[in-house]
N, C-alpha and C positions, 0 to 999 in steps of 0.2 A: 424126414424119417423119424425124428423124435415124436412128432404129433401122431404118427401111426403107432408107435409103441406106447405111448402114454396119452391116449386121447382125452383123458379127464383133466389134463393139465395143458394150458396154452403153451404151443411151441415157442412163443416169444418168451414166455416165463422161464422155460427150460433153458433157452439160449442166454438169458440174463444171468442165470445160475452159473452157466459155463463161462461166461465173459468176466466174472468178478476177478479183480486183480489178485485177491488171495484164493488159491486153490481150496476146494472144499476139504481135502485131506488135512490141510493145516488148521482148519477151523474146528475139527473134531475134538482135539484136546481142549479147546476154549469152551465148547459146549459141555463136555464132561466136567469142567471146572465149575460150572454154574449149579452149584449144589446148595446155595443159601437162598433165602427169601429175598434178601436185598439184590442179588443178582437177577432172580426172577422178576423182581419189581422193575428192573431197568428195562425188561422186555415187555412186560404186560402193565399198562398204566390204568390205574382204577379211577373211575369218574363217578362221583355220587350224582345221580340224575334226578332222584326224588327220595322222599323219606324210605330208608331201607331198600333202595332200588339202585343198582349199579351196572355201569358198564365196565367191562375188563377189555381194554383196547390193546390188541396186538399190532405188530408192524404190518405196513402196507406192502412190504417187499416179499420175495419169494420164500417158500418153506425153506428152512435151513437147520443145520445142527444146533444153531443158538436157540432158535424159537421152537424147535421140536414139532414143527407142523402147525403151531399156533399163530399163523399169519392172518388173523381174523379178529373180530370183535365178538366178544362173549357177554352173557348177562348174567346178573344175580339178583334174586328177590329173597330177603330175609324175613322170616316171620317168627313168632314166638314158639312154633312147633317144628321149625326147621327151615331150611333153605331150598330154593329151586334154582337150578343152574340152567341157563340157555346155552346149549352146546358144550360137549364134554372135553374138547381139545383135540388135537389132530393126530395123537399117538398116545400110547400107554404112558410114556415119560411126559408128554404134553400134558395130559390129565393131571399127573402128579404135580407139574409145574403150577397149573391152575389151582390145584388144592392148597398148595403152599400160600399162594397169594389170597386165597379166600380165607384162610385161617387168620390172615392179618385183618380182615374185615369183620369177622363173626367167629363165635364159638359154636354156633349152631351147626349141626351135621347137614350135609346136602341129602335130602330125601328123595328128590326128583331131578332128573336131567331131561330136558326136552331137546330132541334132535330137530333142529328147524329146517334141515335140508339134506342134500346127498353129497356135499363135498366132504373130503376126509375130516376136516376140523370140525364138521358138524356131527360126526358119530364115531371116528375111529378110537376116541378115548372112552367108549361106553364100558368096556370090560373093566377098566380100573374102577370106575364109579360103582358098578355093580358089586365089585368086591368089597366096597365100602358100605354097601346095604342099600344103595339108591335104586330106584325104579326109574327105568328109561321109557320116554314117551315118544312116539313119532307117527306121522301119518302113515297109512298103508302105501301110498305112492312112494314115500321116502324109503320105507323099509325095502320095497322092491327094488329101488334104485340102489340101495346099500349092497343087496345080494347080487345085483347085476354087475356092479362095478368094483366089488371089493378086491378081486385079484389085481386089476389093473392099478388101483389106488395103492395098494401095498407095494407093488412094483415101483411106481413112481416115487412114494416115499422113501424106499430103500436107496433110491439114487440121490434124492434131494436132501434127506437129513441123515442118511447113513445106516448101515446095518446095525451099528451098535446102538445108535439112538433109537432104532425102531424096535429094539428088543423089547418083548412082552406085548406088543401089539398084535391082536387077533381080532377078526370080525366078531362082533358081539351085537346082537339085534335087540330091538325094543321089547320091553316086558308088556307094554300097553300100546296098542295102535288104534287109530281112528280114521274115519273116511274123510269127513269135511270139518267137523267141529268137535271139540272136547273141552269140558270145563274141569279145571283142577281147583280144589278147595284145600288150603293149608293154613292153619294158624289165623283164620278169619280173613284170609286174603284170597280173593277169586282171580285166577288166571284163565282167560279164554283163548283157546287155541283154535285158529282157523286155517284151513288149507284151501284156497280159492282155485288154484290150478297150478300148472307148471310156471316156472319162471327161470331162475338161473339154473335150477335143477327140476326134475319132475315133481318132487314131494315137498316144495317149499311151503313153510307155514309161518304164521305170525302169532305172537303172544301179547295179548292185550290186557293191560291193568287199568281198567276204567277208573277205579278210585284214585289212581296216581297219574291219570292221563298219559300213561307211558306205553309205548309199542316197541316190542323187540321184533325186528324184521327178518332177521337172518339174511340171506343173500338176495332177497328182493330188493334191498336198497344197499347200494354203494355210495359213499361219499368220499371225497378227496382223491379217489382214484378211479380210473375208467372202469366200466363194466367188463367183465370177462364173459364174452358169448361163446359157447361151444356147442358141440354137437348134442349135449345133454340139455341144451337150453331150449326155450320156446318163447321167442319175443312177442308173439301175438298174445299169448296167455299172460306173459310177464306184464304187459301193458294193463291187462285187466286185473291182475292180482295187485298192482300198485294202486289202480283206481279203487279197488275195494279197501285197501288200508287207509288211503287218504280220505275216504268217506268217514272214517272214525274221528278225523280232525284231532289227532293227538297233539298234545303239548310238546311231549319229548319222544323222539325217535331214537332207538338204539339200533344202528345199522349193522349189517353183516361185515362191512369193513369200513373203518373210519371212526371218528369220534361221534358222540351223541349229538343231534342237531334237531332243528325244528323241521316242520313239514316243507316249509319254503325251500329250505337247503336240500332236502332230500328229493324234492321235485326237480329242482334245477339239476343236480348231479345224476340222477337216475332216470326219471319219467322223461324229462326233456331230451335226454340223450337217446332214449329209445324212440321216441317220436320222431326226433330229427333223422335218425339212421334209417328207419322204416320208411319215412315219407320220401327221403332222397333216393332210397333204393327202389321204391315203387315206381318213381319217375324214371330212373335209370332203366329198370326192366321194360317198362312200357316203351321206351325209346329203342329197344332191341339190344341193350347192353349185355355184354358177356361177362363171366365171372372173373376172367382175368383182369379186367380193368375196373372191376367194382371197387377196388381199393382206392380209386380216385374221387369217389364222391366226397363232397365237402363236409368234413367233421371238425373243421378248424375252431367252431366256437367252443369245443370242449378240450382244446389243446392244454387247458390249465390243469387238467386232471392228471395224476401221477400214472405213468406207464402209458401215456397216450401214444407216443412214437412206436412203442413196441406191439400195441394191441389194436389200434384203430384199423389198420388194414385187415387183420385177421378177423375182427368183428364184422367188417363189411362183407367178406367172402362168406362168413357163416350166414349172415342175414340174407344174402343173395340166395344161398342154397335153400334156406327155409321158405323165403317168399316166392320162389319159382313155383312152389306146389301148393301154395295157399289158395 
């Protein structure tokens, strides 16, 4: 039932939120109390990846009143003429939280925000940053996805972070859109945006800083936690999207979830998982398997990833549904 009401959020994720020992209603006062940059820093961990290049790492757990929808990894590039933020935060207040953390990194204003995909933490904070004078950039496919799923995402967020924490959050769309490629120049720094195709969401994009050998991948790459494969995902194109970013041979990868890693680790936790589940599922379908038992395909090699128990079976059923019609 929950997955039907909130199709953009994994049913297992919703159940995890419901199964916490501390009810959400008791966590709301705690979230309201998180008004200092020190408290925000406890939720968002800053990692210096390369000169003037940062990952802002949120928790791997579900959206909550404490993290204000910021259960993801964000990116920041600082130049002499301003900063560029990869992904705005999962709500208006989540964007404010990000801003407080950014102020501890630099005095430069955020001039541009790049929405790397279609999940709420990739765009629901846009309005806050536009109020600060930033311009938002997204692929055309991402913007279409934002418009398609905005109402569902707001409904899901109202449950997971609470109506009070959602206050101020309204759909706000990109100022600049592109089809497959866009080059942003700021303060002598070149950022190359590329949308290969669908992956976790239809409009996922990467941001490449060749001079710093750093790639911001958004939700094309997960590390430390298992991928979330949902109705909005396309695992066939996801494989191709990963192969395109791997061809850049980046020294540093800032993923959509988890800490910055090298290409080998990103490959292990994301690409290898995709290849495994698709290969096993192809064999299962070829043998005449049905969707109900598709959850039994062997994914045990990836049981080290967080949320494996909750999501592996759901991922299998979604991949079965997709591959039936490929």
